[in-house]
C-alpha positions as CSV (number, residue, x, y, z in Angstrom):
1,M,0.2,-0.3,0.0
2,H,1.2,3.4,-0.8
3,G,-0.4,7.1,-0.3
4,P,-3.4,7.9,1.6
5,A,-4.3,4.2,1.9
6,D,-0.9,3.4,3.7
7,E,-1.4,6.4,6.0
8,R,-5.0,5.1,6.8
9,G,-3.5,1.6,7.7
10,T,-1.0,2.8,9.6
11,V,-3.5,5.0,11.7
12,V,-5.6,2.0,12.0
13,V,-3.2,-0.4,13.3
14,S,-1.6,2.4,15.9
15,S,-5.1,3.0,17.2
16,L,-5.7,-0.5,17.3
17,W,-2.8,-1.3,19.3
18,V,-3.7,1.9,21.8
19,L,-7.2,-0.1,22.1
20,Y,-5.6,-3.5,22.8
21,N,-3.5,-1.6,25.5
22,L,-6.9,-0.1,27.1
23,L,-8.3,-3.7,27.2
24,I,-5.4,-4.8,28.6
25,I,-5.4,-2.6,31.5
26,G,-9.1,-3.4,32.5
27,G,-12.5,-4.4,31.6
28,A,-13.8,-1.1,32.9
29,L,-12.5,0.6,29.8
30,A,-14.3,-1.8,27.5
31,V,-17.2,0.5,26.7
32,A,-14.7,3.2,26.3
33,A,-12.7,1.1,23.9
34,E,-16.2,-0.2,22.1
35,E,-17.0,3.7,21.6
36,R,-13.6,4.7,20.2
37,L,-13.3,1.5,17.9
38,Q,-17.0,2.6,16.4
39,A,-15.7,6.1,15.8
40,L,-12.7,4.9,14.1
41,L,-14.6,2.8,12.1
42,K,-17.1,5.5,11.2
43,A,-14.1,7.8,10.7
44,F,-12.8,5.5,8.0
45,K,-16.0,4.9,6.5
46,T,-16.1,1.4,6.8
47,G,-19.7,0.6,7.1
48,L,-19.0,-1.4,9.8
49,T,-20.9,-1.4,13.4
50,V,-19.6,-2.7,16.7
51,T,-22.2,-4.5,18.3
52,G,-20.2,-5.8,21.1
53,L,-16.5,-5.9,22.5
54,T,-15.5,-9.1,24.6
55,L,-12.1,-9.9,25.9
56,Q,-12.0,-13.6,27.2
57,D,-8.5,-13.9,27.8
58,A,-6.5,-10.4,26.9
59,R,-2.6,-11.3,27.0
60,P,-0.1,-9.7,24.9
61,P,1.6,-11.7,22.3
62,E,4.8,-13.3,22.9
63,E,6.7,-11.4,20.8
64,V,6.0,-8.2,22.8
65,K,5.4,-9.6,26.5
66,P,8.8,-8.1,27.7
67,A,8.4,-4.8,26.4
68,F,4.5,-5.1,27.9
69,D,5.8,-6.2,31.3
70,E,8.3,-3.1,31.1
71,V,5.5,-0.8,30.7
72,N,3.7,-2.4,33.3
73,G,6.3,-2.3,36.0
74,A,7.1,1.3,34.8
75,Q,3.1,2.3,35.5
76,Q,3.7,0.5,38.8
77,V,6.5,2.4,39.7
78,K,5.1,5.5,38.6
79,E,1.9,5.0,40.7
80,R,4.2,4.3,43.9
81,L,6.2,7.5,43.3
82,I,2.8,9.4,43.2
83,N,1.6,7.9,46.3
84,E,4.8,8.4,48.0
85,A,4.9,12.1,46.9
86,Q,1.6,12.5,48.1
87,A,2.3,11.0,51.6
88,Y,5.5,13.2,51.9
89,A,3.2,16.3,50.8
90,A,0.5,15.4,53.2
91,K,3.5,15.3,56.0
92,V,5.4,18.0,55.0
93,V,2.9,20.6,54.3
94,P,1.1,20.8,57.6
95,E,4.4,20.8,59.3
96,A,5.3,23.6,57.3
97,R,1.9,25.4,58.0
98,G,2.5,24.8,61.7
99,Q,5.8,26.5,61.8
100,A,4.8,29.4,59.4
101,S,2.1,30.0,62.2
102,R,4.7,29.7,65.3
103,A,6.8,32.1,63.3
104,R,4.0,34.6,62.9
105,T,2.8,34.2,66.5
106,T,6.6,34.7,67.6
107,A,6.6,38.1,65.5
108,E,3.4,39.0,66.7
109,G,4.5,38.8,70.4
110,Y,7.6,40.6,69.4
111,K,6.0,43.5,68.0
112,Q,3.6,43.7,70.8
113,A,6.4,43.8,73.3
114,V,8.6,46.1,71.3
115,V,5.3,48.3,71.0
116,S,4.5,48.1,74.7
117,K,8.0,49.3,75.5
118,A,8.0,52.1,73.4
119,E,4.7,53.4,74.6
120,G,6.1,52.9,78.1
121,D,9.3,55.0,77.3
122,A,7.3,57.7,75.7
123,Q,4.6,57.9,79.0
124,R,7.9,57.8,81.0
125,F,9.6,60.6,79.0
126,S,6.3,62.9,78.9
127,L,6.0,62.3,82.9
128,L,10.1,63.3,83.2
129,Q,9.3,66.3,81.1
130,A,6.3,67.4,83.6
131,Q,8.5,66.7,86.5
132,Y,11.4,68.6,84.9
133,K,9.0,71.8,84.3
134,D,8.0,71.8,87.8
135,A,11.7,71.1,89.4
136,P,14.4,71.1,87.0
137,E,17.4,71.3,89.4
138,V,16.0,68.2,91.6
139,T,14.9,66.3,88.3
140,R,18.4,66.8,86.9
141,K,20.0,65.4,90.1
142,R,17.8,62.5,90.7
143,L,18.3,61.5,86.8
144,W,22.1,61.7,87.6
145,L,22.0,59.6,90.4
146,E,19.9,57.0,89.0
147,T,22.3,56.6,86.0
148,V,25.1,56.5,88.2
149,Q,23.7,54.1,90.5
150,Q,22.8,51.9,87.3
151,V,26.2,52.1,85.8
152,L,27.9,51.1,89.2
153,S,25.3,48.2,89.9
154,E,26.6,46.7,86.5
155,N,30.3,47.3,86.9
156,R,32.9,45.9,89.2
157,K,35.6,48.6,89.0
158,V,35.5,52.2,89.1
159,I,38.1,54.6,88.4
160,G,38.1,57.6,91.1
161,G,38.5,61.1,90.3
162,D,42.1,61.3,91.0
163,G,43.0,58.4,88.6
164,R,43.1,55.5,91.2
165,Q,41.3,52.4,90.6
166,L,38.6,51.4,93.3
167,I,37.2,48.1,93.4
168,Y,33.4,48.2,93.6
169,W,32.1,44.9,95.0
170,R,28.3,45.0,94.4
171,T,26.1,43.1,97.1
172,R,24.0,40.2,95.3
173,T,20.4,40.1,96.6
174,W,19.1,36.4,96.2
């Protein structure tokens, strides 16, 4: 055969091979295969009608059995890998969402702490400003004494006004 007839024959053989593979996969596809076969017969204007499609013993020919077994094995590997990927996703995605939620909660807590501290500092400054307006000299001296007390409580060594080193032992209150 040459030309259009050859092409039609190739298409028919290829389509029938696909149908044959579909039928091997399972009987549930027999109805779809029957409809596809009828559509092919109609497309090639053969005048034939499919009245039924039954597979009693669907086995590949011995010549193609190794290739068929290889394809079958590859399909099983593919299904296994898909199942493993879905199981991995089912495990990892909730963990990632949990980590994201924890990070979000931690960030919200940090934000709240920083905002609260800033508001407290601003309120403290406003109170100091009001006290300073009422008694500037007393407030200035009190702030200086508080600062010196804080510095001395955090350091063990103090340098005297004449350059001598004095050792300051802070007392611990437990």
